[in-house]
DRENVEX-766519 format. One line per field, with one value per residue: x, y, z of N, C-alpha, C in turn; residue in one letter. Coordinates in nm, 3 decimals, decimal comma. Layout:
BEGIN
npx = (X	...)
npy = (Y	...)
npz = (Z	...)
capx = (X	...)
capy = (Y	...)
capz = (Z	...)
cpx = (X	...)
cpy = (Y	...)
cpz = (Z	...)
resn = (a	...)
# end
This chain:
BEGIN
npx = (13,547	13,744	13,673	13,666	13,582	13,467	13,408	13,213	13,120	12,925	12,709	12,658	12,577	12,308	12,141	12,013	12,045	12,202	12,275	12,542	12,569	12,523	12,730	12,815	12,575	12,528	12,746	12,688	12,453	12,544	12,698	12,963	12,974	12,773	12,891	13,124	13,013	12,920	13,144	13,325	13,628	13,745	13,837	13,827	13,858	13,817	13,741	13,698	13,878	13,808	13,961	14,155	13,951	13,875	13,834	13,552	13,352	13,043	12,824	12,561	12,353	12,209	12,354	12,475	12,716	12,939	13,231	13,280	13,179	13,333	13,581	13,542	13,490	13,735	13,898	13,763	13,781	14,051	14,061	13,875	13,994	14,226	14,111	14,000	14,190	14,259	14,038	13,689	13,536	13,323	13,132	13,032	12,783	12,654	12,545	12,425	12,612	12,860	12,910	13,010	13,284	13,340	13,268	13,437	13,689	13,666	13,621	13,868	14,022	13,907	13,982	14,258	14,269	14,182	13,914	13,564	13,353	13,047	12,742	12,497	12,231	12,049	11,778	11,545	11,579	11,754	11,985	12,123	12,177	12,357	12,599	12,496	12,225	12,086	11,823	11,760	12,006	12,127	12,389	12,389	12,251	12,400	12,605	12,607	12,596	12,836	13,034	13,001	13,101	12,962	12,905	13,012	13,127	13,392	13,677	13,562	13,477	13,705	13,929	13,851	14,016	13,934	13,622	13,274	13,105	12,806	12,623	12,658	12,528	12,265	11,973	11,761	11,437	11,352	11,159	11,125	11,196	11,351	11,282	11,511	11,694	11,566	11,587	11,866	11,938	11,822	11,962	12,224	12,208	12,156	12,030	11,711	11,495	11,196	10,951	10,708	10,778	10,883	10,650	10,501	10,660	10,800	11,066	11,278	11,322	11,410	11,643	11,791	11,845	12,022	12,235	12,320	12,437	12,654	12,801	12,858	13,047	13,256	13,254	13,316	13,112	12,958	12,752	12,513	12,337	12,070	11,886	11,632	11,552	11,399	11,065	10,911	10,760	10,889	11,142	11,207	11,412	11,527	11,588	11,465	11,217	11,009	10,697	10,592	10,809	11,059	10,957	11,000	11,054	11,110	11,345	11,521	11,524	11,657	11,912	11,976	11,986	12,198	12,404	12,403	12,489	12,760	12,902	12,936	13,153	13,197	13,040	12,803	12,644	12,400	12,257	12,135	11,974	11,997	11,868	11,610	11,508	11,333	11,376	11,607	11,542	11,568	11,845	11,909	11,774	11,918	12,164	12,083	12,010	12,258	12,382	12,233	12,318	12,578	12,560	12,383	12,107	11,750	11,683	11,867	11,797	11,752	11,499	11,341	11,258	11,069)
npy = (6,110	6,076	6,193	6,148	6,318	6,263	6,349	6,224	6,289	6,148	6,085	5,927	5,667	5,667	5,747	5,986	6,333	6,539	6,426	6,468	6,704	6,645	6,606	6,874	6,991	6,859	6,946	7,221	7,217	7,191	6,976	6,946	7,125	7,015	6,779	6,864	7,016	6,818	6,732	6,584	6,542	6,654	6,592	6,717	6,566	6,649	6,600	6,303	6,200	6,042	5,740	5,691	5,660	5,355	5,156	4,964	4,694	4,511	4,228	4,283	4,498	4,700	4,828	5,123	5,380	5,224	5,236	5,476	5,420	5,201	5,324	5,518	5,340	5,211	5,427	5,509	5,285	5,280	5,531	5,506	5,308	5,442	5,660	5,541	5,485	5,486	5,647	5,745	5,716	5,923	5,910	6,107	6,100	6,198	5,912	5,577	5,406	5,469	5,308	5,067	5,111	5,224	5,019	4,813	4,920	4,957	4,695	4,583	4,723	4,619	4,352	4,377	4,445	4,218	4,176	4,102	4,241	4,399	4,500	4,747	4,813	5,069	5,134	5,167	4,985	4,678	4,678	4,467	4,366	4,212	4,274	4,132	4,090	4,331	4,522	4,786	4,898	5,090	5,161	5,214	5,020	4,792	4,780	4,639	4,373	4,345	4,412	4,205	3,991	3,860	3,673	3,766	4,017	4,006	4,107	4,340	4,528	4,646	4,400	4,240	4,290	4,217	4,094	4,143	3,930	3,796	3,700	3,861	4,091	4,322	4,427	4,688	4,824	4,774	4,790	4,768	4,540	4,357	4,053	3,898	3,996	3,919	3,639	3,613	3,733	3,559	3,323	3,400	3,454	3,696	3,906	4,031	4,284	4,389	4,655	4,555	4,371	4,550	4,694	4,491	4,397	4,609	4,848	4,852	4,594	4,436	4,565	4,557	4,283	4,236	4,408	4,285	4,055	4,169	4,276	4,041	3,917	4,090	4,280	4,517	4,786	4,898	5,153	5,224	5,476	5,553	5,811	5,734	5,542	5,673	5,799	5,953	6,180	6,313	6,331	6,438	6,467	6,282	6,066	5,822	5,763	5,579	5,505	5,478	5,462	5,481	5,656	5,985	5,955	5,678	5,666	5,830	5,683	5,450	5,561	5,655	5,415	5,294	5,466	5,420	5,158	5,169	5,060	5,142	5,204	5,325	5,525	5,580	5,843	5,879	5,936	6,183	6,433	6,748	6,908	6,822	6,889	7,057	7,362	7,276	7,082	6,803	6,760	6,881	6,709	6,471	6,548	6,589	6,327	6,203	6,338	6,233	5,967	6,010	6,093	6,298	6,373	6,343	6,550	6,737	6,842	7,099	7,356	7,430	7,681	7,731)
npz = (1,690	1,397	1,079	0,725	0,428	0,103	-0,225	-0,496	-0,786	-0,973	-1,242	-1,452	-1,412	-1,359	-1,562	-1,569	-1,559	-1,309	-1,061	-1,032	-0,900	-0,640	-0,430	-0,388	-0,302	-0,060	0,087	0,089	0,234	0,488	0,592	0,693	0,914	1,071	1,155	1,290	1,495	1,656	1,773	1,629	1,439	1,118	0,782	0,467	0,173	-0,081	-0,423	-0,609	-0,896	-1,201	-1,330	-1,635	-1,921	-2,087	-2,381	-2,373	-2,442	-2,453	-2,453	-2,384	-2,514	-2,399	-2,204	-2,051	-2,056	-1,981	-2,006	-1,859	-1,600	-1,519	-1,508	-1,305	-1,096	-1,064	-0,980	-0,746	-0,584	-0,505	-0,383	-0,173	-0,020	0,065	0,203	0,422	0,607	0,933	0,984	0,961	0,662	0,464	0,190	-0,076	-0,301	-0,621	-0,814	-0,730	-0,832	-0,735	-0,521	-0,606	-0,622	-0,364	-0,185	-0,273	-0,210	0,071	0,151	0,094	0,284	0,522	0,496	0,521	0,790	0,904	0,965	0,935	0,680	0,694	0,533	0,529	0,339	0,249	0,077	-0,195	-0,392	-0,462	-0,615	-0,743	-0,988	-1,260	-1,523	-1,729	-1,669	-1,633	-1,757	-1,803	-1,834	-1,682	-1,474	-1,204	-1,089	-1,032	-0,830	-0,578	-0,647	-0,792	-0,593	-0,417	-0,545	-0,752	-1,056	-1,390	-1,412	-1,463	-1,642	-1,720	-1,510	-1,251	-1,111	-0,806	-0,501	-0,257	-0,142	-0,056	0,159	0,055	0,240	0,452	0,406	0,445	0,308	0,339	0,348	0,094	-0,205	-0,475	-0,699	-0,953	-1,140	-1,205	-1,019	-0,784	-0,787	-0,786	-0,543	-0,354	-0,410	-0,347	-0,078	0,050	0,305	0,297	0,374	0,305	0,250	0,332	0,534	0,716	0,775	0,899	1,116	1,223	1,207	1,385	1,525	1,309	1,218	1,455	1,491	1,280	1,347	1,580	1,477	1,340	1,555	1,699	1,541	1,548	1,345	1,076	0,966	0,684	0,572	0,332	0,210	0,025	-0,132	-0,219	-0,038	0,140	0,182	-0,101	-0,038	0,164	0,070	-0,213	-0,400	-0,602	-0,875	-0,897	-0,772	-0,550	-0,429	-0,081	0,097	0,365	0,658	0,805	1,084	1,100	0,948	1,097	1,333	1,249	1,202	1,459	1,602	1,471	1,547	1,826	1,830	1,772	1,561	1,298	1,032	0,790	0,529	0,272	0,094	-0,130	-0,461	-0,446	-0,612	-0,675	-0,862	-0,866	-0,623	-0,351	-0,251	-0,124	0,066	0,070	0,064	0,308	0,483	0,441	0,548	0,814	0,883	0,867	1,077	1,290	1,279	1,354	1,613	1,698	1,900	1,972	2,147	2,077	1,835	1,600	1,553	1,246	1,010	0,718)
capx = (13,586	13,796	13,601	13,709	13,474	13,517	13,303	13,217	13,010	12,892	12,569	12,649	12,514	12,165	12,063	11,944	12,141	12,175	12,340	12,680	12,563	12,495	12,830	12,811	12,454	12,547	12,838	12,616	12,352	12,606	12,746	13,085	12,944	12,694	12,984	13,214	12,934	12,905	13,273	13,412	13,723	13,705	13,923	13,759	13,957	13,783	13,664	13,769	13,887	13,806	14,075	14,141	13,853	13,925	13,728	13,491	13,229	12,977	12,717	12,432	12,349	12,139	12,443	12,505	12,830	13,026	13,369	13,284	13,156	13,450	13,688	13,508	13,504	13,878	13,948	13,700	13,834	14,176	14,031	13,807	14,095	14,311	14,033	13,957	14,305	14,249	13,930	13,561	13,509	13,187	13,140	12,920	12,747	12,667	12,449	12,464	12,724	12,981	12,931	13,096	13,419	13,357	13,264	13,559	13,800	13,646	13,640	14,013	14,067	13,864	14,066	14,388	14,254	14,140	13,779	13,461	13,279	12,903	12,686	12,355	12,193	11,923	11,748	11,424	11,621	11,870	12,103	12,190	12,188	12,488	12,604	12,414	12,082	12,019	11,747	11,766	12,143	12,178	12,481	12,369	12,179	12,486	12,721	12,607	12,632	12,980	13,118	12,987	13,167	12,876	12,969	12,978	13,198	13,532	13,720	13,496	13,506	13,834	13,932	13,836	14,118	13,854	13,481	13,180	13,027	12,664	12,548	12,679	12,459	12,124	11,907	11,647	11,351	11,335	11,022	11,125	11,293	11,329	11,282	11,648	11,753	11,501	11,648	12,007	11,946	11,794	12,073	12,345	12,187	12,143	11,913	11,629	11,378	11,121	10,865	10,604	10,834	10,890	10,513	10,453	10,743	10,867	11,201	11,378	11,363	11,482	11,777	11,861	11,895	12,139	12,344	12,372	12,527	12,777	12,874	12,904	13,163	13,350	13,258	13,307	12,982	12,943	12,613	12,494	12,206	12,016	11,773	11,502	11,511	11,300	10,943	10,924	10,693	10,983	11,271	11,172	11,526	11,587	11,529	11,410	11,121	10,916	10,612	10,588	10,939	11,073	10,910	11,100	11,092	11,176	11,481	11,602	11,542	11,766	12,039	12,003	12,026	12,333	12,497	12,410	12,562	12,903	12,958	12,950	13,291	13,200	12,906	12,771	12,523	12,393	12,140	12,077	11,970	11,947	11,782	11,474	11,477	11,246	11,446	11,714	11,496	11,621	11,984	11,908	11,734	12,031	12,262	12,027	12,021	12,399	12,407	12,176	12,409	12,703	12,544	12,282	11,989	11,624	11,683	11,961	11,758	11,704	11,375	11,367	11,147	11,082)
capy = (6,032	6,152	6,159	6,203	6,338	6,249	6,366	6,141	6,346	6,061	6,077	5,840	5,541	5,680	5,776	6,115	6,435	6,613	6,367	6,519	6,818	6,595	6,640	7,018	7,019	6,809	7,040	7,347	7,195	7,200	6,848	6,963	7,188	6,920	6,683	6,928	7,056	6,699	6,703	6,505	6,614	6,633	6,628	6,709	6,524	6,703	6,524	6,198	6,212	5,905	5,690	5,709	5,572	5,260	5,099	4,844	4,653	4,401	4,170	4,342	4,626	4,801	4,892	5,265	5,443	5,123	5,285	5,576	5,361	5,121	5,419	5,570	5,232	5,193	5,539	5,511	5,174	5,326	5,646	5,456	5,238	5,542	5,745	5,464	5,462	5,556	5,747	5,700	5,790	5,951	5,928	6,189	6,080	6,092	5,803	5,464	5,333	5,495	5,204	4,962	5,145	5,244	4,888	4,739	4,975	4,930	4,550	4,563	4,772	4,523	4,233	4,411	4,447	4,086	4,184	4,086	4,361	4,388	4,613	4,781	4,877	5,140	5,164	5,107	4,882	4,603	4,704	4,338	4,319	4,198	4,335	4,051	4,085	4,461	4,555	4,930	4,934	5,192	5,084	5,230	4,901	4,674	4,783	4,540	4,245	4,349	4,411	4,077	3,887	3,786	3,646	3,848	4,145	3,981	4,162	4,468	4,605	4,607	4,278	4,267	4,239	4,158	4,111	4,135	3,807	3,835	3,663	3,968	4,209	4,339	4,530	4,731	4,924	4,738	4,786	4,759	4,435	4,283	3,908	3,847	4,029	3,838	3,506	3,623	3,763	3,436	3,229	3,449	3,455	3,832	3,932	4,137	4,325	4,485	4,743	4,475	4,320	4,664	4,721	4,384	4,372	4,729	4,856	4,834	4,454	4,385	4,622	4,511	4,147	4,246	4,468	4,183	3,970	4,244	4,283	3,909	3,881	4,201	4,324	4,656	4,806	5,004	5,191	5,292	5,541	5,608	5,901	5,670	5,468	5,759	5,823	6,074	6,295	6,386	6,340	6,433	6,495	6,159	6,032	5,686	5,761	5,467	5,537	5,385	5,449	5,506	5,784	6,068	5,896	5,549	5,691	5,877	5,571	5,367	5,629	5,658	5,279	5,273	5,536	5,352	5,032	5,195	4,965	5,196	5,244	5,401	5,569	5,640	5,923	5,870	5,960	6,315	6,511	6,879	6,965	6,777	6,918	7,169	7,453	7,207	7,008	6,666	6,770	6,910	6,586	6,377	6,595	6,563	6,184	6,177	6,387	6,134	5,853	6,049	6,122	6,397	6,310	6,415	6,673	6,832	6,875	7,237	7,388	7,498	7,752	7,732)
capz = (1,574	1,284	0,956	0,597	0,331	-0,033	-0,324	-0,617	-0,864	-1,086	-1,282	-1,569	-1,378	-1,331	-1,682	-1,554	-1,518	-1,186	-0,944	-1,016	-0,808	-0,506	-0,329	-0,357	-0,226	0,076	0,154	0,108	0,338	0,620	0,642	0,773	1,043	1,151	1,214	1,387	1,611	1,740	1,833	1,542	1,355	0,980	0,671	0,339	0,074	-0,212	-0,522	-0,682	-1,042	-1,254	-1,405	-1,779	-1,984	-2,186	-2,464	-2,315	-2,510	-2,385	-2,533	-2,348	-2,586	-2,319	-2,108	-2,074	-1,987	-1,921	-1,985	-1,754	-1,467	-1,482	-1,472	-1,173	-0,998	-1,040	-0,900	-0,614	-0,504	-0,443	-0,295	-0,053	0,059	0,128	0,293	0,539	0,694	1,061	0,980	0,907	0,539	0,421	0,045	-0,122	-0,441	-0,717	-0,814	-0,646	-0,891	-0,659	-0,421	-0,660	-0,582	-0,220	-0,121	-0,306	-0,132	0,213	0,170	0,100	0,415	0,622	0,483	0,580	0,935	0,949	1,018	0,831	0,643	0,677	0,458	0,543	0,213	0,271	-0,063	-0,250	-0,488	-0,413	-0,700	-0,747	-1,127	-1,322	-1,656	-1,820	-1,637	-1,631	-1,878	-1,823	-1,870	-1,591	-1,391	-1,059	-1,046	-1,023	-0,740	-0,472	-0,710	-0,822	-0,473	-0,348	-0,623	-0,843	-1,184	-1,505	-1,414	-1,495	-1,769	-1,744	-1,390	-1,192	-1,031	-0,664	-0,410	-0,149	-0,172	0,055	0,166	0,043	0,361	0,549	0,352	0,477	0,228	0,422	0,285	-0,046	-0,254	-0,621	-0,730	-1,077	-1,120	-1,207	-0,890	-0,680	-0,790	-0,748	-0,400	-0,282	-0,431	-0,280	0,066	0,104	0,389	0,237	0,450	0,224	0,329	0,399	0,659	0,808	0,819	0,986	1,233	1,269	1,153	1,491	1,547	1,192	1,222	1,575	1,467	1,193	1,423	1,672	1,399	1,316	1,680	1,739	1,460	1,551	1,207	1,033	0,904	0,583	0,549	0,204	0,221	-0,100	-0,107	-0,241	0,082	0,204	0,104	-0,184	0,022	0,249	0,001	-0,355	-0,488	-0,653	-1,004	-0,895	-0,661	-0,535	-0,314	0,031	0,160	0,509	0,709	0,873	1,211	1,077	0,902	1,210	1,426	1,195	1,225	1,602	1,641	1,419	1,635	1,955	1,814	1,764	1,466	1,163	1,002	0,664	0,491	0,141	0,077	-0,275	-0,545	-0,428	-0,735	-0,633	-0,966	-0,838	-0,484	-0,318	-0,158	-0,053	0,184	0,072	0,106	0,451	0,551	0,436	0,647	0,946	0,907	0,895	1,212	1,382	1,280	1,419	1,755	1,737	1,960	1,953	2,226	2,017	1,699	1,590	1,483	1,119	0,946	0,572)
cpx = (13,645	13,729	13,674	13,588	13,534	13,401	13,324	13,102	12,978	12,743	12,548	12,579	12,364	12,080	11,986	12,043	12,100	12,247	12,483	12,684	12,542	12,601	12,829	12,689	12,467	12,642	12,765	12,512	12,412	12,657	12,867	13,055	12,862	12,784	13,071	13,140	12,912	13,038	13,367	13,512	13,702	13,816	13,844	13,864	13,923	13,707	13,751	13,768	13,890	13,936	14,052	14,038	13,925	13,808	13,679	13,363	13,174	12,861	12,580	12,428	12,281	12,233	12,479	12,628	12,921	13,171	13,379	13,272	13,274	13,566	13,664	13,529	13,651	13,933	13,891	13,747	13,961	14,151	13,966	13,905	14,182	14,236	13,994	14,072	14,289	14,143	13,802	13,532	13,359	13,194	13,013	12,897	12,664	12,559	12,508	12,574	12,854	13,013	13,005	13,240	13,436	13,357	13,389	13,677	13,788	13,664	13,789	14,069	14,030	13,949	14,204	14,383	14,211	14,001	13,678	13,390	13,133	12,854	12,537	12,317	12,055	11,877	11,611	11,456	11,741	11,997	12,190	12,188	12,334	12,484	12,518	12,266	12,012	11,950	11,752	11,904	12,204	12,262	12,481	12,292	12,266	12,587	12,723	12,641	12,781	13,063	13,109	13,034	13,077	12,941	12,927	13,048	13,344	13,566	13,657	13,523	13,643	13,823	13,929	13,953	14,055	13,708	13,397	13,107	12,879	12,580	12,568	12,618	12,314	12,070	11,775	11,568	11,320	11,188	11,014	11,236	11,256	11,341	11,424	11,719	11,695	11,565	11,792	12,024	11,923	11,907	12,197	12,331	12,185	12,017	11,837	11,507	11,305	11,024	10,750	10,655	10,845	10,751	10,466	10,528	10,801	11,012	11,307	11,417	11,444	11,626	11,856	11,920	12,020	12,258	12,403	12,466	12,660	12,862	12,933	13,029	13,272	13,367	13,270	13,175	12,984	12,795	12,605	12,351	12,170	11,897	11,641	11,467	11,396	11,175	10,957	10,856	10,785	11,119	11,248	11,292	11,599	11,514	11,463	11,310	11,032	10,829	10,626	10,720	10,938	11,022	11,026	11,148	11,157	11,321	11,571	11,624	11,654	11,901	12,075	12,048	12,167	12,435	12,515	12,491	12,713	12,975	12,991	13,092	13,303	13,058	12,905	12,645	12,503	12,256	12,069	12,088	11,911	11,854	11,635	11,427	11,383	11,314	11,546	11,670	11,547	11,766	11,994	11,872	11,849	12,141	12,211	12,035	12,164	12,434	12,350	12,267	12,535	12,684	12,444	12,158	11,866	11,626	11,776	11,911	11,701	11,568	11,410	11,240	11,172	10,989)
cpy = (6,125	6,102	6,218	6,212	6,335	6,257	6,279	6,182	6,268	6,072	5,980	5,709	5,547	5,701	5,906	6,216	6,501	6,558	6,418	6,642	6,774	6,630	6,787	7,053	6,973	6,899	7,171	7,336	7,185	7,070	6,865	7,021	7,096	6,820	6,747	6,976	6,940	6,655	6,620	6,597	6,569	6,675	6,610	6,683	6,570	6,604	6,422	6,231	6,071	5,869	5,714	5,610	5,476	5,204	4,969	4,815	4,528	4,353	4,223	4,483	4,736	4,879	5,034	5,304	5,342	5,172	5,386	5,513	5,274	5,211	5,478	5,463	5,209	5,303	5,539	5,398	5,218	5,440	5,601	5,384	5,338	5,623	5,674	5,431	5,548	5,666	5,679	5,780	5,806	5,990	5,998	6,164	6,196	5,986	5,681	5,378	5,361	5,381	5,083	4,986	5,159	5,110	4,807	4,788	4,945	4,781	4,517	4,609	4,672	4,396	4,257	4,404	4,313	4,084	4,164	4,219	4,327	4,513	4,626	4,867	4,938	5,198	5,106	4,989	4,807	4,624	4,580	4,278	4,296	4,268	4,259	4,066	4,220	4,489	4,704	4,974	5,041	5,125	5,124	5,111	4,777	4,674	4,676	4,401	4,238	4,332	4,281	3,960	3,804	3,776	3,749	3,981	4,131	4,034	4,296	4,564	4,562	4,479	4,315	4,207	4,177	4,183	4,097	4,002	3,844	3,799	3,765	4,100	4,207	4,455	4,563	4,840	4,895	4,736	4,788	4,663	4,368	4,133	3,851	3,877	3,942	3,700	3,511	3,650	3,638	3,336	3,270	3,450	3,593	3,841	4,051	4,162	4,430	4,563	4,666	4,421	4,431	4,698	4,617	4,377	4,498	4,728	4,823	4,688	4,397	4,436	4,569	4,371	4,150	4,303	4,370	4,087	4,040	4,246	4,149	3,867	3,988	4,260	4,474	4,669	4,925	5,028	5,267	5,345	5,608	5,697	5,828	5,564	5,541	5,773	5,952	6,198	6,376	6,405	6,329	6,436	6,369	6,119	5,896	5,670	5,637	5,499	5,434	5,363	5,479	5,645	5,860	6,001	5,759	5,569	5,738	5,767	5,479	5,432	5,632	5,521	5,248	5,343	5,461	5,223	5,052	5,111	5,024	5,248	5,320	5,423	5,622	5,725	5,942	5,908	6,091	6,393	6,648	6,945	6,931	6,815	7,038	7,253	7,379	7,117	6,865	6,665	6,794	6,785	6,485	6,418	6,566	6,414	6,144	6,222	6,290	6,012	5,884	6,100	6,227	6,326	6,399	6,549	6,780	6,891	7,016	7,247	7,464	7,566	7,754	7,839)
cpz = (1,469	1,157	0,836	0,506	0,191	-0,131	-0,446	-0,708	-0,992	-1,115	-1,398	-1,539	-1,366	-1,455	-1,673	-1,500	-1,387	-1,065	-0,925	-0,924	-0,664	-0,403	-0,290	-0,272	-0,081	0,154	0,186	0,219	0,477	0,678	0,735	0,910	1,131	1,222	1,321	1,510	1,707	1,801	1,750	1,472	1,211	0,885	0,543	0,231	-0,068	-0,298	-0,592	-0,830	-1,101	-1,323	-1,554	-1,834	-2,080	-2,264	-2,403	-2,390	-2,443	-2,471	-2,501	-2,407	-2,506	-2,228	-2,149	-1,993	-1,920	-1,905	-1,871	-1,615	-1,427	-1,441	-1,333	-1,066	-0,964	-0,949	-0,758	-0,525	-0,432	-0,346	-0,166	0,038	0,133	0,233	0,421	0,633	0,820	1,060	0,933	0,780	0,513	0,274	-0,004	-0,270	-0,490	-0,702	-0,744	-0,709	-0,815	-0,564	-0,475	-0,616	-0,432	-0,147	-0,149	-0,224	0,016	0,243	0,177	0,234	0,525	0,618	0,543	0,733	0,992	1,010	0,906	0,805	0,624	0,604	0,490	0,424	0,229	0,138	-0,098	-0,340	-0,433	-0,494	-0,712	-0,888	-1,163	-1,458	-1,755	-1,794	-1,640	-1,764	-1,907	-1,873	-1,781	-1,482	-1,244	-1,004	-1,029	-0,906	-0,633	-0,526	-0,739	-0,696	-0,396	-0,434	-0,712	-0,981	-1,289	-1,513	-1,456	-1,634	-1,802	-1,628	-1,335	-1,111	-0,883	-0,585	-0,286	-0,184	-0,047	0,048	0,157	0,164	0,473	0,500	0,399	0,394	0,297	0,351	0,140	-0,086	-0,406	-0,662	-0,862	-1,052	-1,117	-1,074	-0,778	-0,672	-0,741	-0,599	-0,316	-0,291	-0,353	-0,129	0,130	0,190	0,331	0,325	0,369	0,313	0,393	0,532	0,763	0,862	0,921	1,119	1,297	1,228	1,259	1,513	1,430	1,192	1,341	1,554	1,380	1,269	1,525	1,601	1,375	1,441	1,720	1,664	1,462	1,411	1,192	0,958	0,811	0,562	0,418	0,200	0,089	-0,066	-0,123	-0,137	0,149	0,118	0,025	-0,126	0,111	0,180	-0,150	-0,450	-0,532	-0,779	-1,009	-0,782	-0,667	-0,413	-0,202	0,101	0,308	0,545	0,774	1,001	1,193	1,036	1,016	1,312	1,379	1,227	1,374	1,653	1,590	1,506	1,767	1,946	1,816	1,660	1,329	1,141	0,870	0,616	0,349	0,156	-0,072	-0,331	-0,517	-0,558	-0,703	-0,735	-0,940	-0,698	-0,472	-0,210	-0,068	0,060	0,187	0,115	0,256	0,531	0,552	0,535	0,788	0,981	0,938	1,036	1,316	1,392	1,358	1,562	1,794	1,789	1,943	2,026	2,168	1,885	1,691	1,525	1,357	1,070	0,797	0,515)
resn = (m	h	c	t	i	l	g	a	p	i	q	a	g	s	g	r	m	g	c	d	m	g	p	s	a	l	r	t	a	g	l	a	s	a	l	t	e	l	g	h	t	l	t	d	l	g	t	v	t	p	a	a	f	r	t	v	t	h	g	n	a	a	l	k	a	l	p	e	i	t	a	w	t	e	a	l	t	e	a	a	y	s	a	s	a	d	a	m	p	i	f	l	g	g	d	h	s	i	s	a	g	t	l	a	g	i	a	r	r	a	a	d	l	g	r	p	l	f	v	l	w	l	d	a	h	p	d	f	h	t	l	d	t	t	a	s	g	n	l	h	g	v	p	l	a	y	a	s	g	q	a	g	f	e	g	y	f	p	s	l	k	a	q	v	d	p	k	r	i	c	a	l	g	i	r	s	v	d	q	a	e	r	l	a	l	g	k	a	g	v	t	v	h	d	m	r	m	i	d	e	h	g	i	a	p	l	l	r	a	f	l	e	r	v	g	a	e	n	g	m	l	h	v	s	l	d	v	d	f	l	d	p	s	i	a	p	a	v	g	t	t	v	p	g	g	a	t	f	r	e	a	h	l	v	m	e	m	l	h	d	s	g	l	v	t	s	l	d	l	v	e	l	n	p	f	l	d	e	r	g	r	t	a	t	l	m	v	d	l	t	a	s	l	m	g	r	r	i	m	d	r	p	t	r	s	y)
# end
């Protein structure tokens, strides 16, 4: 497979400094070599530059960095669309606000190809707030709502040329949901598998059912992997830790199943904050998970000494 890598060093959406170092940390942890060792070809497209900021005001006084995030979203939408031409793009965040742009651009690409776009959202949070409902004002909490065409973004975020059908979204590993998001998710028809469902049924049957839907519709699949999908004990380098996340083996199983499906067409790696890491172990884990998604098997996995 030919892959493109694109950095999006955004931290304005998280309310905490450090995520802008995420792309560099992923590169330093060996993302490129992990891909090429598996036989993939690679083009590193460097770093996205945001569009010009414009004055944007909103009635929700809690909103933070709205001009910055709208500018990044505009630039990333175009960059994602370009990067997905005859290649699998891998977007290096930055906080999860990057997905407002990556999803918008990939949705446009899918529409051009006449194929439905599905989204697997691996995260502790559904990020399904609108500009009106977010109480924290941190805009890494809105990308999935924006990209799926929920109301309230018109006139603030860029107009969508294509949107994701919320019924084609699966949020897996959820364990922190606000009431406004809970209501919106149910109304929109998003499939939500929280950690209780994973505990009761196992992660494999839940993911397999979703992948069967993607395959049945000849869909493209965008995977958005947030560090806080993982349990903080194995991935401390994130500013939004929630206990009880995916284990090392659950996370690798998800990636191995995704590889076996042959359905993944684009990937986000987000919310890595190297300032909070321990000797780079979270960055290394994110690279290892990407390698599993791209074909590394258990028998290929190296031993590491720390």
